[in-house]
Wavefront OBJ file of the C-alpha trace (Angstrom):
o trace
v -12.565 1.802 13.265
v -11.857 5.448 12.527
v -12.025 6.817 8.996
v -8.691 7.374 7.281
v -7.705 10.496 5.381
v -7.968 10.894 1.608
v -4.144 10.906 1.476
v -3.986 7.565 3.302
v -6.537 6.071 0.917
v -4.683 7.474 -2.139
v -1.346 6.049 -0.985
v -2.959 2.702 -0.144
v -4.690 2.436 -3.522
v -1.514 3.352 -5.410
v 0.599 0.859 -3.469
v -1.986 -1.885 -3.841
v -1.987 -1.265 -7.589
v 1.818 -1.402 -7.717
v 1.901 -4.594 -5.611
v -0.546 -6.255 -7.971
v 1.339 -4.971 -11.033
v 4.504 -6.619 -9.705
v 2.649 -9.857 -8.946
v 3.408 -9.720 -5.224
v 1.082 -11.263 -2.666
v 0.182 -9.563 0.595
v 2.009 -12.391 2.350
v 5.215 -11.716 0.391
v 5.016 -8.015 1.238
v 4.322 -8.785 4.894
v 7.324 -11.089 5.083
v 9.566 -8.488 3.429
v 8.610 -5.734 5.898
v 8.453 -8.035 8.921
v 4.704 -7.711 9.536
v 1.661 -9.972 9.370
v -0.543 -10.429 6.308
v -3.480 -8.781 8.108
v -1.356 -5.657 8.644
v -0.757 -5.424 4.895
v -4.401 -6.223 4.086
v -5.688 -3.395 6.299
v -3.318 -0.953 4.590
v -4.067 -2.280 1.100
v -7.729 -1.463 1.759
v -6.944 1.983 3.184
v -8.308 1.090 6.619
v -5.058 2.038 8.355
v -2.101 4.236 7.399
v 1.259 2.774 6.419
v 4.163 3.279 8.833
v 6.907 5.512 7.399
v 9.567 2.856 8.001
v 7.441 0.332 6.114
v 7.004 2.761 3.222
v 10.770 3.104 3.022
v 11.082 -0.690 2.757
v 8.290 -0.843 0.183
v 10.077 1.696 -2.011
v 12.833 -0.869 -2.473
v 10.531 -3.864 -2.924
v 8.333 -1.976 -5.385
v 11.382 -0.828 -7.372
v 10.710 2.847 -6.777
v 14.127 3.703 -5.345
v 13.408 5.805 -2.283
v 10.647 6.859 0.076
v 10.355 10.187 -1.733
v 9.988 8.528 -5.138
v 7.347 6.234 -3.660
v 5.419 9.292 -2.434
v 5.785 10.928 -5.851
v 4.518 7.713 -7.492
v 1.512 7.557 -5.147
v 0.699 11.199 -5.800
v 0.753 10.725 -9.582
v -1.517 7.707 -9.679
v -4.942 8.109 -11.190
v -6.712 5.782 -8.782
v -10.060 5.929 -7.084
v -9.119 5.772 -3.428
v -12.698 5.444 -2.221
v -13.558 2.414 -4.349
v -15.092 -0.525 -2.549
v -12.562 -3.296 -2.066
v -13.685 -6.832 -1.454
v -11.341 -8.236 1.231
v -11.967 -11.769 -0.089
v -10.181 -10.825 -3.315
v -6.900 -10.153 -1.475
l 1 2 3 4 5 6 7 8 9 10 11 12 13 14 15 16 17 18 19 20 21 22 23 24 25 26 27 28 29 30 31 32 33 34 35 36 37 38 39 40 41 42 43 44 45 46 47 48 49 50 51 52 53 54 55 56 57 58 59 60 61 62 63 64 65 66 67 68 69 70 71 72 73 74 75 76 77 78 79 80 81 82 83 84 85 86 87 88 89 90
């Protein structure tokens, strides 16, 4: 699997944090965006980049208003994008 960019990892970490803050499971997110749980898991861990259409849907689900506000939110987050994530925890 190829390495993802720092931006991808930052966005993934911020969105994972927001998902957890809202008490949403990966399965609930997957259902909302019409994808599988594994798709969400890979993106939660920063292994793959989110699709722009999915980010637009997540902005609504995560109560951030719009794609652009979601990007602003992700950019403001003080998260460690390179932290090790145990896939068994998600």
